[in-house]
Backbone as CSV, one residue per row, in Angstrom:
resi,resn,N_x,N_y,N_z,CA_x,CA_y,CA_z,C_x,C_y,C_z
1,MET,21.288,-36.532,50.111,20.512,-35.298,50.300,20.971,-34.205,49.332
2,LEU,22.298,-34.058,49.236,22.849,-33.043,48.341,22.501,-33.353,46.892
3,LYS,22.537,-34.657,46.556,22.204,-35.063,45.195,20.756,-34.733,44.865
4,LYS,19.849,-34.977,45.830,18.436,-34.665,45.616,18.231,-33.166,45.438
5,PHE,18.961,-32.381,46.233,18.842,-30.923,46.136,19.344,-30.436,44.773
6,SER,20.443,-31.019,44.300,20.989,-30.642,42.994,20.015,-31.001,41.882
7,THR,19.387,-32.170,42.030,18.398,-32.599,41.036,17.210,-31.649,41.012
8,LEU,16.784,-31.225,42.208,15.663,-30.292,42.304,16.000,-28.965,41.639
9,LEU,17.201,-28.455,41.900,17.626,-27.196,41.283,17.681,-27.320,39.763
10,PHE,18.180,-28.460,39.293,18.244,-28.696,37.850,16.842,-28.709,37.246
11,PHE,15.918,-29.377,37.921,14.535,-29.457,37.447,13.893,-28.071,37.396
12,ILE,14.115,-27.276,38.455,13.571,-25.915,38.487,14.153,-25.082,37.350
13,GLY,15.462,-25.226,37.117,16.106,-24.484,36.039,15.532,-24.830,34.683
14,VAL,15.309,-26.135,34.454,14.721,-26.577,33.181,13.316,-26.006,33.018
15,CYS,12.538,-26.034,34.091,11.172,-25.493,34.044,11.178,-24.005,33.713
16,LEU,12.117,-23.263,34.304,12.214,-21.830,34.028,12.581,-21.574,32.574
17,LEU,13.499,-22.370,32.040,13.885,-22.221,30.637,12.705,-22.506,29.717
18,ILE,11.954,-23.555,30.019,10.778,-23.891,29.211,9.750,-22.771,29.283
19,TYR,9.545,-22.234,30.499,8.585,-21.136,30.671,9.000,-19.917,29.851
20,CYS,10.284,-19.542,29.932,10.774,-18.380,29.182,10.633,-18.599,27.682
21,PHE,10.948,-19.804,27.229,10.852,-20.127,25.811,9.405,-20.030,25.330
22,CYS,8.489,-20.600,26.106,7.067,-20.558,25.738,6.535,-19.127,25.754
23,THR,7.002,-18.323,26.722,6.581,-16.924,26.796,7.026,-16.153,25.566
24,LEU,8.275,-16.373,25.132,8.786,-15.693,23.940,8.002,-16.088,22.701
25,ILE,7.672,-17.371,22.587,6.884,-17.834,21.443,5.509,-17.175,21.446
26,TYR,4.879,-17.134,22.623,3.555,-16.515,22.739,3.606,-15.037,22.360
27,GLN,4.612,-14.321,22.875,4.733,-12.901,22.578,4.973,-12.663,21.092
28,ASN,5.837,-13.465,20.480,6.101,-13.314,19.050,4.851,-13.592,18.225
29,ASN,4.070,-14.589,18.636,2.820,-14.879,17.931,1.836,-13.724,18.046
30,LYS,1.751,-13.129,19.245,0.854,-11.990,19.442,1.308,-10.791,18.622
31,ILE,2.614,-10.547,18.591,3.146,-9.428,17.814,2.832,-9.625,16.335
32,ASN,3.038,-10.837,15.829,2.753,-11.118,14.420,1.268,-10.998,14.112
33,GLN,0.416,-11.467,15.032,-1.026,-11.338,14.834,-1.445,-9.873,14.827
34,ASN,-0.887,-9.087,15.741,-1.213,-7.658,15.786,-0.719,-6.937,14.540
35,LEU,0.420,-7.376,13.994,0.918,-6.774,12.760,-0.040,-7.063,11.613
36,ARG,-0.554,-8.278,11.536,-1.541,-8.605,10.499,-2.798,-7.767,10.669
37,ASP,-3.241,-7.592,11.917,-4.419,-6.760,12.176,-4.171,-5.318,11.752
38,ALA,-2.967,-4.812,12.051,-2.630,-3.434,11.692,-2.626,-3.253,10.181
39,GLU,-2.060,-4.202,9.463,-2.005,-4.094,8.007,-3.397,-4.178,7.398
40,ARG,-4.270,-4.958,8.027,-5.656,-5.014,7.556,-6.341,-3.664,7.757
41,ILE,-6.106,-3.041,8.915,-6.692,-1.727,9.188,-6.167,-0.688,8.212
42,LEU,-4.866,-0.748,7.936,-4.249,0.243,7.054,-4.599,0.018,5.592
43,SER,-5.050,-1.190,5.244,-5.342,-1.494,3.842,-6.483,-0.648,3.298
44,ILE,-7.287,-0.046,4.166,-8.384,0.811,3.713,-7.862,1.991,2.913
45,ARG,-6.608,2.368,3.156,-6.039,3.506,2.426,-5.845,3.198,0.952
46,ASN,-5.855,1.914,0.587,-5.726,1.531,-0.815,-7.070,1.505,-1.530
47,ASP,-8.136,1.723,-0.775,-9.473,1.761,-1.360,-9.632,3.052,-2.157
48,PRO,-9.950,2.971,-3.463,-10.099,4.182,-4.289,-11.113,5.166,-3.732
49,LEU,-12.200,4.658,-3.134,-13.213,5.559,-2.585,-12.656,6.351,-1.409
50,TYR,-11.832,5.688,-0.588,-11.217,6.373,0.551,-10.264,7.452,0.062
51,ASN,-9.418,7.123,-0.906,-8.459,8.090,-1.432,-9.157,9.250,-2.113
52,GLU,-10.257,8.942,-2.820,-11.016,10.010,-3.479,-11.589,10.971,-2.451
53,GLN,-12.059,10.435,-1.329,-12.607,11.278,-0.276,-11.546,12.213,0.279
54,LEU,-10.319,11.694,0.468,-9.247,12.534,0.981,-8.912,13.646,0.007
55,VAL,-8.953,13.342,-1.302,-8.663,14.361,-2.303,-9.723,15.443,-2.264
56,LEU,-10.988,15.022,-2.137,-12.066,16.000,-2.083,-11.939,16.866,-0.838
57,GLU,-11.535,16.288,0.258,-11.371,17.068,1.484,-10.173,18.005,1.371
58,GLN,-9.184,17.604,0.571,-7.970,18.400,0.366,-7.272,18.719,1.684
59,ASP,-7.513,17.912,2.657,-6.879,18.169,3.949,-6.869,16.889,4.773
60,MET,-5.699,16.319,4.970,-5.576,15.103,5.760,-5.930,15.341,7.222
61,ALA,-5.922,16.603,7.633,-6.230,16.926,9.024,-7.634,16.477,9.400
62,GLN,-8.559,16.515,8.434,-9.921,16.088,8.735,-9.960,14.587,9.011
63,ALA,-9.187,13.839,8.236,-9.108,12.398,8.478,-8.478,12.127,9.840
64,ARG,-7.482,12.939,10.213,-6.870,12.797,11.536,-7.896,13.065,12.621
65,ALA,-8.726,14.090,12.435,-9.713,14.452,13.448,-10.733,13.335,13.659
66,GLN,-10.971,12.545,12.628,-11.942,11.462,12.730,-11.348,10.206,13.370
67,PHE,-10.022,10.173,13.472,-9.363,8.996,14.032,-9.475,8.991,15.554
68,LYS,-9.916,7.874,16.105,-10.027,7.715,17.556,-9.309,6.432,17.976
69,ALA,-8.405,6.560,18.918,-7.661,5.393,19.408,-8.358,4.806,20.630
70,ARG,-8.455,3.501,20.667,-9.050,2.802,21.801,-7.959,2.063,22.578
71,ASP,-8.092,2.066,23.885,-7.071,1.467,24.749,-6.752,0.027,24.356
72,ASN,-5.450,-0.261,24.280,-4.933,-1.618,24.055,-5.267,-2.196,22.680
73,GLU,-5.745,-1.360,21.752,-6.055,-1.841,20.410,-4.974,-1.427,19.421
74,VAL,-4.855,-2.184,18.345,-3.894,-1.877,17.290,-4.321,-0.602,16.571
75,ILE,-3.373,0.336,16.384,-3.713,1.610,15.746,-2.867,1.895,14.507
76,GLY,-1.805,1.135,14.272,-0.955,1.410,13.120,0.297,0.558,13.162
77,THR,1.298,0.959,12.379,2.567,0.228,12.369,3.742,1.196,12.428
78,LEU,4.853,0.689,12.941,6.116,1.422,12.948,7.099,0.657,12.071
79,GLU,7.612,1.329,11.035,8.624,0.721,10.172,9.992,1.310,10.487
80,ILE,11.002,0.471,10.445,12.388,0.912,10.600,13.147,0.392,9.381
81,PRO,13.253,1.205,8.325,13.860,0.744,7.071,15.252,0.147,7.238
82,LYS,16.097,0.757,8.063,17.465,0.258,8.217,17.488,-1.171,8.730
83,LEU,16.538,-1.509,9.587,16.489,-2.841,10.189,15.568,-3.788,9.430
84,ASN,14.907,-3.264,8.382,13.929,-4.048,7.625,12.862,-4.627,8.555
85,GLU,12.383,-3.784,9.463,11.405,-4.205,10.463,10.099,-3.435,10.294
86,LYS,8.993,-4.131,10.526,7.683,-3.493,10.612,6.994,-4.053,11.849
87,LEU,6.531,-3.162,12.736,6.007,-3.566,14.031,4.629,-2.971,14.263
88,PRO,3.747,-3.697,14.955,2.429,-3.146,15.270,2.512,-2.109,16.386
89,ILE,1.714,-1.055,16.266,1.594,-0.048,17.326,0.241,-0.229,17.997
90,LEU,0.245,-0.284,19.321,-0.990,-0.399,20.089,-1.145,0.822,20.982
91,GLU,-2.380,1.116,21.348,-2.654,2.251,22.217,-2.470,1.846,23.676
92,GLY,-1.494,2.479,24.339,-1.215,2.188,25.740,0.185,1.645,25.933
93,THR,0.673,1.754,27.165,2.034,1.290,27.464,2.084,0.430,28.728
94,ASP,0.974,-0.203,29.090,1.003,-1.111,30.236,1.733,-2.394,29.835
95,ASP,2.057,-3.226,30.804,2.859,-4.426,30.555,2.210,-5.355,29.533
96,GLU,0.906,-5.537,29.641,0.208,-6.440,28.723,0.290,-5.938,27.284
97,THR,0.147,-4.626,27.112,0.201,-4.043,25.771,1.601,-4.128,25.189
98,LEU,2.617,-3.803,25.987,3.993,-3.821,25.497,4.467,-5.237,25.175
99,ALA,3.812,-6.244,25.723,4.156,-7.626,25.391,3.650,-8.010,24.006
100,GLN,2.811,-7.136,23.409,2.188,-7.452,22.126,2.677,-6.579,20.980
101,GLY,3.556,-5.617,21.269,4.043,-4.750,20.209,4.603,-3.453,20.765
102,VAL,4.565,-2.419,19.937,5.024,-1.082,20.326,3.854,-0.343,20.959
103,GLY,4.087,0.309,22.090,3.018,1.026,22.772,3.067,2.523,22.526
104,HIS,1.889,3.129,22.348,1.772,4.587,22.229,1.334,5.148,23.572
105,PHE,2.130,6.072,24.106,1.808,6.681,25.399,0.562,7.541,25.238
106,LYS,-0.498,7.205,25.991,-1.834,7.733,25.715,-1.977,9.239,25.851
107,SER,-1.162,9.867,26.675,-1.319,11.311,26.868,-0.579,12.126,25.814
108,THR,0.104,11.448,24.887,0.869,12.173,23.873,0.128,12.187,22.543
109,ALA,0.700,12.922,21.591,0.016,13.221,20.339,0.117,12.086,19.319
110,PHE,-0.510,12.343,18.153,-0.402,11.494,16.980,0.149,12.335,15.831
111,PRO,0.608,11.695,14.752,1.057,12.468,13.590,0.002,13.474,13.132
112,LEU,0.443,14.653,12.790,-0.346,15.828,12.381,-0.790,16.688,13.551
113,ASP,-0.497,16.280,14.784,-0.904,17.075,15.942,0.120,18.142,16.311
114,ASN,1.273,18.127,15.647,2.325,19.118,15.909,2.768,19.134,17.374
115,GLU,2.899,17.960,17.936,3.386,17.821,19.311,4.133,16.494,19.461
116,GLN,4.517,16.191,20.680,5.294,14.980,20.923,4.455,13.720,20.754
117,ILE,4.986,12.782,19.975,4.421,11.442,19.813,5.378,10.495,20.528
118,LEU,4.916,9.835,21.564,5.812,8.975,22.346,5.443,7.508,22.163
119,LEU,6.414,6.726,21.671,6.257,5.286,21.523,7.274,4.582,22.414
120,SER,6.904,3.399,22.882,7.797,2.643,23.762,7.738,1.161,23.400
121,GLY,8.849,0.460,23.633,8.883,-0.972,23.349,10.005,-1.651,24.113
122,HIS,9.893,-2.965,24.245,10.905,-3.732,24.978,12.136,-3.974,24.115
123,ARG,13.307,-3.853,24.728,14.565,-4.033,23.996,14.820,-5.499,23.633
124,ASP,14.152,-6.424,24.325,14.402,-7.842,24.071,13.337,-8.485,23.185
125,THR,12.394,-7.674,22.675,11.390,-8.205,21.738,11.353,-7.308,20.496
126,VAL,10.441,-6.343,20.471,10.262,-5.528,19.263,11.458,-4.640,18.941
127,PHE,12.178,-4.172,19.967,13.289,-3.240,19.738,14.657,-3.898,19.942
128,ARG,14.747,-5.187,19.752,15.995,-5.891,20.068,17.163,-5.489,19.169
129,LYS,16.894,-4.875,18.003,17.970,-4.456,17.096,18.228,-2.948,17.144
130,PHE,17.607,-2.256,18.079,17.688,-0.790,18.081,19.081,-0.261,18.394
131,GLY,19.952,-1.086,18.921,21.324,-0.657,19.152,22.073,-0.375,17.863
132,GLN,21.519,-0.804,16.722,22.153,-0.581,15.425,21.777,0.765,14.807
133,LEU,20.796,1.459,15.377,20.317,2.715,14.793,21.271,3.867,15.083
134,GLU,21.324,4.821,14.125,22.212,5.971,14.229,21.462,7.240,13.843
135,LEU,22.072,8.379,14.120,21.504,9.648,13.679,21.358,9.619,12.162
136,GLY,20.230,10.130,11.676,19.966,10.137,10.247,19.122,8.974,9.765
137,ASP,18.978,7.929,10.592,18.116,6.807,10.221,16.648,7.217,10.336
138,LEU,15.792,6.460,9.656,14.383,6.832,9.563,13.472,5.903,10.355
139,PHE,12.387,6.483,10.857,11.225,5.750,11.336,10.060,6.126,10.422
140,VAL,9.172,5.177,10.151,7.958,5.461,9.390,6.768,5.022,10.229
141,VAL,5.884,5.969,10.536,4.673,5.670,11.293,3.508,5.620,10.311
142,ASN,2.880,4.459,10.207,1.733,4.275,9.320,0.454,4.286,10.144
143,MET,-0.409,5.257,9.846,-1.681,5.398,10.541,-2.816,5.220,9.536
144,PRO,-4.045,5.010,9.998,-5.159,4.867,9.067,-5.354,6.088,8.172
145,TYR,-4.833,7.241,8.572,-5.030,8.461,7.787,-3.770,8.923,7.058
146,GLY,-2.705,8.126,7.056,-1.503,8.522,6.326,-0.240,7.882,6.863
147,SER,0.836,8.027,6.088,2.156,7.537,6.495,3.084,8.720,6.708
148,PHE,3.906,8.643,7.752,4.704,9.793,8.159,6.131,9.351,8.462
149,GLU,7.093,9.995,7.825,8.502,9.668,8.009,9.149,10.637,8.994
150,TYR,10.021,10.077,9.832,10.745,10.880,10.811,12.216,10.478,10.772
151,VAL,13.094,11.467,10.803,14.527,11.206,10.786,15.099,11.416,12.191
152,ILE,15.942,10.494,12.643,16.535,10.592,13.978,17.535,11.741,14.003
153,LYS,17.281,12.711,14.867,18.153,13.887,14.982,18.951,13.906,16.280
154,ALA,18.466,13.203,17.304,19.162,13.230,18.596,18.799,11.991,19.408
155,THR,19.679,11.645,20.345,19.417,10.552,21.279,19.922,10.962,22.660
156,GLU,19.411,10.316,23.683,19.932,10.532,25.032,19.642,9.312,25.890
157,ILE,20.375,9.193,26.973,20.179,8.117,27.938,19.751,8.741,29.257
158,VAL,18.638,8.263,29.805,18.114,8.825,31.049,17.851,7.701,32.046
159,ASP,17.695,8.077,33.309,17.333,7.117,34.341,15.923,6.596,34.075
160,LYS,15.666,5.355,34.452,14.356,4.760,34.172,13.210,5.482,34.878
161,GLU,13.511,6.224,35.946,12.482,6.960,36.677,12.301,8.384,36.152
162,ASP,13.078,8.773,35.166,13.031,10.140,34.637,11.815,10.308,33.736
163,THR,10.833,11.077,34.191,9.609,11.295,33.415,9.637,12.608,32.634
164,THR,10.748,13.333,32.686,10.824,14.602,31.957,10.875,14.375,30.449
165,VAL,11.089,13.126,30.046,11.063,12.798,28.615,9.678,13.078,28.037
166,ILE,8.653,12.899,28.857,7.277,13.156,28.421,6.976,14.625,28.677
167,ARG,6.924,15.403,27.616,6.743,16.851,27.789,6.230,17.492,26.505
168,LYS,5.725,18.705,26.644,5.321,19.489,25.486,6.566,19.928,24.729
169,MET,6.550,19.718,23.413,7.716,20.039,22.600,7.509,21.294,21.751
170,GLY,6.250,21.662,21.520,5.974,22.831,20.692,6.121,22.581,19.206
171,GLU,6.384,21.334,18.827,6.511,20.931,17.428,6.341,19.421,17.357
172,GLU,6.170,18.912,16.151,5.979,17.473,16.008,7.308,16.741,16.164
173,VAL,7.385,15.891,17.162,8.592,15.112,17.439,8.178,13.686,17.782
174,LEU,8.736,12.732,17.062,8.526,11.331,17.403,9.600,10.926,18.410
175,THR,9.166,10.606,19.619,10.077,10.190,20.684,9.878,8.699,20.926
176,ILE,10.964,7.943,20.850,10.879,6.493,21.048,11.782,6.094,22.208
177,SER,11.212,5.342,23.140,11.917,4.967,24.372,12.021,3.447,24.494
178,THR,13.186,2.987,24.940,13.362,1.569,25.231,14.370,1.403,26.365
179,CYS,14.385,0.234,26.963,15.279,-0.013,28.095,16.742,-0.029,27.654
180,TYR,17.620,0.350,28.573,19.051,0.435,28.286,19.836,0.103,29.561
181,PRO,20.985,-0.519,29.456,21.717,-0.976,28.263,20.954,-2.064,27.495
182,PHE,21.185,-2.121,26.180,20.430,-3.016,25.320,20.617,-4.483,25.686
183,ARG,21.800,-4.863,26.137,22.079,-6.270,26.444,22.092,-6.546,27.951
184,TYR,21.489,-5.658,28.711,21.457,-5.805,30.167,20.540,-6.967,30.548
185,LEU,20.966,-7.783,31.504,20.144,-8.876,31.998,19.335,-8.397,33.192
186,GLY,18.023,-8.592,33.124,17.177,-8.157,34.222,16.531,-6.812,33.948
187,ASN,16.106,-6.160,35.029,15.410,-4.878,34.928,16.418,-3.760,34.668
188,ALA,16.461,-3.260,33.452,17.470,-2.262,33.061,17.294,-0.961,33.842
189,PRO,18.393,-0.322,34.251,18.326,0.879,35.085,18.101,2.173,34.317
190,GLU,18.206,2.122,32.983,18.122,3.357,32.203,17.195,3.190,31.002
191,ARG,16.954,4.320,30.328,16.153,4.313,29.112,16.926,5.012,28.001
192,TYR,16.873,4.435,26.808,17.511,5.045,25.636,16.415,5.739,24.843
193,ILE,16.628,7.015,24.549,15.601,7.838,23.910,16.058,8.289,22.527
194,PHE,15.189,8.083,21.534,15.412,8.597,20.185,14.471,9.778,19.952
195,TYR,14.998,10.853,19.378,14.175,11.999,18.981,14.241,12.114,17.459
196,ALA,13.091,11.956,16.810,13.042,11.984,15.349,12.032,13.037,14.892
197,TYR,12.370,13.729,13.796,11.574,14.860,13.315,11.027,14.588,11.916
198,PRO,9.881,15.212,11.566,9.241,14.946,10.273,10.203,15.108,9.101
199,HIS,10.060,14.199,8.137,10.955,14.210,6.981,10.255,13.536,5.806
200,ASN,9.875,14.348,4.819,9.276,13.822,3.589,8.061,12.937,3.858
201,SER,7.116,13.380,4.675,5.946,12.565,4.984,4.735,13.034,4.206
202,GLU,3.689,12.200,4.204,2.444,12.550,3.535,1.780,13.757,4.184
203,SER,2.202,14.086,5.384,1.568,15.171,6.123,1.923,16.545,5.583
204,LYS,2.860,16.597,4.627,3.314,17.858,4.051,4.016,18.730,5.077
205,GLU,4.528,18.081,6.134,5.279,18.831,7.137,6.588,19.318,6.520
206,LYS,7.098,20.428,6.978,8.371,20.929,6.486,9.499,19.998,6.899
207,MET,10.559,19.933,6.110,11.725,19.120,6.440,12.487,19.785,7.564
208,MET,12.964,18.954,8.515,13.702,19.495,9.654,15.190,19.380,9.362
């Protein structure tokens, strides 16, 4: 009887490992597909007619005003030069969306809005190397209407239930949230927050 029970436990364990492995493969495939979709969307910026239109407008703000994000769709990419990473950004932060890339919190701003831009991602998929980031490192947000660089100026650790991270900032701030501790097994109790400010971006924002 004990032998049968041990065999059953072993079988269940193997099944769980296979399930986790297949889930990771599926998520990585979705992330890579979304990255290809994002790069295709962003490739319009290399079109001479598009660039000529922006020059004639002499104001990227008009291109920003024309941009509309749709729920759960790819809207751009997030680059992390230090980690040599480029990740797809999707609109929304529900579980299904975060399994496919970096999520943009829908009630927050976009580059050029002069307010808080909040992105979120899982520490065990898209943000698995974020423990290597330090103050002074850069994030690059690529949108259909421009590319924007942000330098990390501050970080903090908050409880996972702390919603005060989402707030009016009165200036353009890229806020990035992920689960913490980075190597925690299971549902992490805290969130690690990066605060990054405009730095040498196409938006002509002042350096912070």
